[in-house]
C-alpha positions as CSV (number, residue, x, y, z in Angstrom):
1,M,55.1,194.4,133.3
2,R,51.6,195.3,134.2
3,Y,50.1,194.8,137.7
4,R,46.7,193.8,138.9
5,V,45.1,193.7,142.4
6,L,45.0,190.3,143.9
7,G,41.3,189.8,144.7
8,G,40.2,191.9,147.6
9,T,43.6,191.9,149.4
10,G,44.7,195.2,148.0
11,I,48.0,193.6,147.1
12,E,49.3,194.5,143.6
13,V,50.9,191.6,141.7
14,S,52.5,191.3,138.3
15,T,50.4,189.7,135.5
16,Y,53.1,187.1,135.2
17,C,53.8,185.1,138.3
18,L,57.1,183.2,138.5
19,G,56.3,179.5,139.2
20,T,59.2,177.5,140.8
21,M,58.0,173.9,140.4
22,M,60.9,173.3,138.1
23,F,63.6,174.5,140.5
24,G,65.3,171.6,142.3
25,A,65.7,167.9,141.8
26,V,62.6,167.5,139.5
27,G,63.7,170.2,137.1
28,N,66.8,172.4,137.4
29,P,69.0,171.1,140.2
30,E,71.6,173.9,139.9
31,H,70.7,176.3,142.8
32,D,72.8,179.2,141.5
33,D,71.3,178.9,138.1
34,C,67.8,179.0,139.5
35,V,68.6,182.0,141.7
36,R,69.8,183.8,138.6
37,I,66.5,183.0,136.8
38,I,64.5,184.4,139.8
39,H,66.6,187.5,139.9
40,A,66.2,188.0,136.1
41,A,62.4,187.8,136.4
42,L,62.4,190.3,139.3
43,D,64.6,192.6,137.3
44,Q,62.0,192.5,134.5
45,G,59.2,193.6,136.8
46,V,57.8,190.3,138.0
47,N,57.0,190.8,141.7
48,F,55.0,187.6,142.3
49,V,56.7,184.3,143.1
50,D,54.8,181.0,143.7
51,T,56.2,177.8,145.2
52,A,55.0,174.9,147.4
53,D,56.4,172.9,150.2
54,M,56.2,169.7,148.1
55,Y,58.1,171.0,145.1
56,S,61.3,168.8,145.1
57,A,60.5,167.9,148.7
58,G,61.1,171.5,150.0
59,E,64.2,172.2,147.8
60,S,62.3,174.7,145.7
61,E,61.4,176.8,148.8
62,E,65.1,176.7,149.8
63,I,66.1,178.0,146.4
64,V,63.5,180.8,146.6
65,G,64.8,181.6,150.1
66,K,68.4,182.0,148.7
67,A,67.2,184.3,145.9
68,L,65.3,186.5,148.4
69,R,67.9,186.6,151.1
70,D,68.5,190.3,150.5
71,P,65.8,192.1,152.6
72,R,65.4,194.6,149.8
73,R,64.4,191.9,147.4
74,R,62.2,190.2,149.9
75,D,60.3,193.4,150.7
76,D,59.4,194.0,147.0
77,V,58.2,190.4,146.3
78,V,54.8,189.0,146.9
79,L,55.7,185.5,148.0
80,A,53.3,182.6,147.8
81,T,53.6,179.0,148.8
82,K,51.3,176.0,149.4
83,V,50.5,173.2,151.9
84,H,48.7,169.9,151.6
85,F,50.8,167.1,150.0
86,P,52.8,164.6,152.1
87,M,56.1,165.8,153.4
88,G,58.2,162.9,154.5
89,E,57.2,159.5,156.0
90,G,54.7,158.8,158.7
91,R,51.1,159.9,159.5
92,N,49.8,163.4,160.0
93,R,52.4,165.0,157.7
94,S,49.9,166.0,155.0
95,G,46.4,167.3,154.5
96,N,44.5,170.4,155.7
97,S,44.2,169.8,159.4
98,R,45.1,172.4,162.1
99,R,47.8,170.0,163.4
100,W,49.6,169.7,160.1
101,I,49.2,173.3,158.8
102,T,50.5,174.7,162.1
103,R,53.7,172.7,161.6
104,A,54.0,172.9,157.9
105,V,53.9,176.8,157.8
106,E,56.8,176.9,160.3
107,E,58.8,174.5,158.1
108,S,58.0,176.6,155.0
109,L,59.1,179.8,156.8
110,R,62.4,178.2,157.8
111,R,63.1,177.0,154.3
112,L,62.1,180.3,152.7
113,G,64.2,182.2,155.3
114,T,61.5,184.7,155.9
115,E,59.3,185.9,158.8
116,W,56.1,186.0,156.8
117,I,54.4,184.5,153.7
118,D,52.2,186.9,151.6
119,L,49.9,184.2,150.2
120,Y,49.5,180.7,151.8
121,Q,47.5,178.3,149.7
122,V,45.8,175.0,150.4
123,H,47.1,172.9,147.6
124,R,44.1,170.6,147.2
125,P,40.8,169.8,149.1
126,D,40.9,167.3,151.9
127,H,37.7,165.4,152.4
128,R,38.9,164.1,155.8
129,T,39.1,167.6,157.3
130,D,36.2,169.9,158.0
131,I,36.7,173.1,156.0
132,E,35.9,175.0,159.2
133,E,39.0,173.5,160.8
134,T,41.2,174.6,157.8
135,L,39.8,178.2,157.7
136,G,40.1,178.5,161.4
137,V,43.9,177.8,161.5
138,L,44.6,179.9,158.4
139,G,42.8,182.8,160.0
140,D,44.8,182.3,163.2
141,L,48.0,182.5,161.1
142,V,46.9,185.8,159.6
143,T,46.3,187.1,163.2
144,Q,49.8,185.9,164.2
145,G,51.4,187.7,161.3
146,K,52.9,184.6,159.8
147,I,50.8,184.9,156.6
148,R,49.2,187.9,155.1
149,A,46.4,186.2,153.1
150,F,45.3,182.7,152.2
151,G,43.7,180.9,149.3
152,C,43.1,177.6,147.7
153,S,44.4,175.7,144.7
154,T,42.6,173.4,142.2
155,F,39.4,173.4,144.2
156,P,36.2,172.6,142.2
157,A,33.6,175.4,142.2
158,E,31.3,173.6,144.7
159,E,34.2,173.4,147.3
160,I,35.0,177.1,146.8
161,A,31.3,178.0,147.3
162,E,31.1,175.8,150.4
163,A,34.2,177.3,151.9
164,H,32.8,180.8,151.5
165,H,29.4,179.8,153.0
166,V,31.2,178.3,156.0
167,A,33.3,181.3,156.5
168,E,30.3,183.6,156.5
169,R,28.2,181.4,158.7
170,R,31.0,180.9,161.3
171,G,32.5,184.4,161.1
172,L,35.9,183.2,159.8
173,R,38.3,184.7,157.3
174,R,37.8,183.4,153.8
175,F,39.8,182.2,150.8
176,R,41.0,185.2,148.9
177,T,42.5,183.4,145.9
178,E,42.1,180.3,143.8
179,Q,44.9,178.7,141.7
180,P,43.3,176.5,138.9
181,P,44.8,174.9,135.8
182,Y,43.9,176.9,132.7
183,S,45.2,176.8,129.1
184,L,44.2,176.8,125.5
185,L,43.7,173.0,125.8
186,A,42.1,173.0,129.3
187,R,39.3,175.5,129.4
188,G,37.0,173.6,131.7
189,V,37.3,176.1,134.5
190,E,35.6,178.7,132.4
191,A,32.3,177.0,133.0
192,S,32.1,177.3,136.8
193,V,35.4,177.8,138.7
194,L,36.3,181.2,137.1
195,P,32.7,182.6,137.4
196,V,32.5,181.5,141.0
197,A,35.9,183.1,141.8
198,Q,34.6,186.4,140.2
199,R,31.4,186.2,142.2
200,Y,33.3,186.0,145.5
201,G,35.9,188.6,144.5
202,M,38.8,186.2,144.5
203,G,42.1,186.7,142.9
204,V,43.0,184.0,140.3
205,M,46.5,182.8,139.5
206,T,46.4,180.1,136.8
207,W,48.9,177.2,136.4
208,S,50.0,175.1,133.5
209,P,49.4,177.6,130.7
210,L,51.5,175.4,128.4
211,A,49.5,172.3,129.2
212,S,52.4,170.3,130.5
213,G,54.4,171.1,127.4
214,F,51.8,170.4,124.8
215,L,51.8,174.2,124.0
216,S,55.6,174.6,124.1
217,G,55.9,173.7,120.4
218,K,57.9,170.6,121.3
219,Y,55.1,168.1,120.4
220,R,53.8,168.4,116.9
221,K,51.5,166.2,114.7
222,G,53.4,163.8,112.5
223,R,56.6,164.1,114.4
224,P,58.0,161.2,116.6
225,V,57.5,161.7,120.4
226,D,60.2,160.5,122.7
227,L,58.3,158.6,125.4
228,T,61.5,157.9,127.4
229,S,62.3,161.4,128.7
230,G,60.8,164.4,130.3
231,R,57.0,164.6,131.0
232,A,56.3,162.1,128.3
233,A,58.2,159.5,130.3
234,L,56.2,160.2,133.4
235,T,52.8,160.0,131.7
236,P,53.3,158.4,128.3
237,H,49.5,157.9,128.0
238,R,49.2,161.7,127.7
239,F,51.7,162.0,124.9
240,D,51.5,158.9,122.8
241,P,50.2,160.0,119.4
242,A,48.7,156.6,118.7
243,I,46.0,157.3,121.4
244,P,43.0,159.0,119.8
245,G,42.6,161.7,122.5
246,N,46.2,162.7,122.1
247,D,45.8,163.0,118.3
248,A,42.9,165.5,118.9
249,K,45.2,167.6,121.0
250,L,47.9,167.6,118.4
251,E,45.4,168.6,115.7
252,A,44.4,171.6,117.9
253,V,48.1,172.4,118.4
254,E,48.7,172.6,114.7
255,R,45.9,175.1,114.2
256,L,47.1,177.1,117.2
257,V,50.7,177.1,115.8
258,A,49.3,178.5,112.5
259,L,47.4,181.2,114.4
260,A,50.5,182.2,116.4
261,E,52.6,182.4,113.3
262,E,49.9,184.6,111.6
263,I,49.9,187.1,114.5
264,G,53.7,187.1,114.8
265,C,54.3,185.3,118.1
266,S,55.3,182.0,119.5
267,L,52.9,179.3,120.6
268,P,53.9,179.7,124.3
269,Q,53.4,183.4,124.0
270,L,49.9,182.9,122.5
271,A,49.1,180.5,125.3
272,I,50.0,182.8,128.1
273,A,48.4,185.8,126.6
274,F,45.2,183.8,126.2
275,A,45.1,183.0,129.9
276,A,45.9,186.6,130.9
277,A,43.0,187.9,128.8
278,H,40.2,186.3,130.9
279,P,38.6,188.9,133.2
280,A,38.7,186.5,136.2
281,V,42.5,186.0,135.9
282,T,44.8,188.1,138.0
283,S,48.1,186.5,137.2
284,V,49.4,183.6,135.0
285,I,52.0,181.3,136.5
286,V,55.0,180.7,134.2
287,G,57.3,178.0,135.2
288,P,60.6,178.1,133.3
289,R,63.4,175.6,133.9
290,T,66.1,177.6,132.1
291,M,67.0,181.3,131.5
292,E,66.3,180.8,127.8
293,Q,62.7,179.7,128.6
294,L,62.2,182.7,130.9
295,E,63.5,185.2,128.3
296,G,61.2,183.7,125.6
297,L,58.1,184.0,127.8
298,L,58.9,187.5,129.0
299,K,59.1,188.7,125.4
300,G,55.4,187.9,125.1
301,A,54.4,190.2,127.9
302,P,53.2,193.1,125.6
303,L,51.2,190.8,123.4
304,V,47.5,191.8,123.0
305,L,45.0,189.3,121.6
306,D,42.1,191.1,119.9
307,D,38.6,189.8,119.7
308,D,39.1,188.3,116.3
309,V,42.0,186.2,117.5
310,L,40.1,185.0,120.6
311,D,37.1,184.2,118.4
312,R,39.4,181.9,116.3
313,V,40.7,180.3,119.5
314,D,37.1,179.6,120.4
315,E,36.7,177.8,117.0
316,I,39.7,175.6,117.7
317,V,38.9,174.8,121.3
318,P,35.3,175.7,122.3
319,P,34.9,177.6,125.6
320,G,34.6,175.4,128.7
321,T,36.1,172.4,126.8
322,N,39.0,170.2,128.1
323,L,41.0,168.6,125.3
324,Y,43.6,167.9,127.9
325,Q,43.2,166.9,131.5
326,P,45.9,168.6,133.6
327,D,48.0,166.4,135.9
328,G,47.2,166.4,139.6
329,V,43.6,167.7,139.3
330,W,41.7,166.8,142.5
331,R,39.0,164.2,142.1
332,P,36.2,163.9,144.7
333,P,35.9,160.7,146.7
334,A,32.5,160.1,145.0
335,L,34.6,159.4,141.8
336,T,37.5,157.6,143.3
337,D,35.7,155.3,145.8
338,A,33.3,153.0,144.1
339,S,31.5,152.1,147.3
340,L,30.2,155.7,147.5
341,R,28.4,155.1,144.2
342,R,27.0,151.7,144.9
343,R,24.3,150.6,147.3
344,P,24.8,147.3,149.1
345,V,24.1,144.4,146.7
346,G,20.9,143.4,148.6
347,D,19.5,147.0,148.3
348,R,20.0,147.5,144.6
349,A,16.9,146.0,143.2
350,A,14.0,148.3,142.4
351,G,11.4,145.8,143.2
């Protein structure tokens, strides 16, 4: 396993980051099995583990805490988690406010069974909270020693730039990392997010390299899709081959499968090697549910994609193009609230 420096933090992390979203009730509910998967990844040289408070309502963090209970393992691991999404019922148990982050970090530390978090990430933007408020509390947590560095996840380029501008203007600590979705089918971040991250010297850890399973090899053109189980049951509109947009994804998958077979690797291995080849990317998050999945992904670590292969990828899915819209991507209020795009009826006429 090779290692890269995480932005300007000086922290060295493995090119593969072990994602733990599938550990717990939403994926693999067997804690001992998940712990074995984590240990196997660490034994193969992975030193970067990413989780979030909202993964299985905190259960994922608890599993990671069990896996890192041995202080020797904890000392060798760069541990990342996230805050933003609702945790339980009631108001003020979500978002990016000082009030919530101050409480949420303590709850994450308790579930993880650790005294510090190496990388604490804001899981999504929060238009209700001034970014100065968020940067201020995160900087205080660094000073207190509860976190070592902080970053953002799935922020659009303009929000990243604004956060850096505010940090410089107010003399605050700044985001050191960004965690965007990036895959062979979702290349939109190449247009602005990745260049902006490079401009500010940020580390980048990408999620969903297998495009929610589209690049796992499970979904193929001309084959029936079970819309009653797995991810397909949760979002059938993304997987139903009768929908034209999904047919285009399956067409691309067939061409990518052929390319993977030609160079002697699996489709998932091609997908992860592609993400790791971008100069802005520090680490690619792989999120196995089973030991078999982990072992298959780790076998692809030595894979090198030469320029000819990457040129052929560009022909299948042009740079900056999204054939697939990842789940959970943040949408600004200007797109979700119609009233922000419409003048009052009496003020709409031009004359």
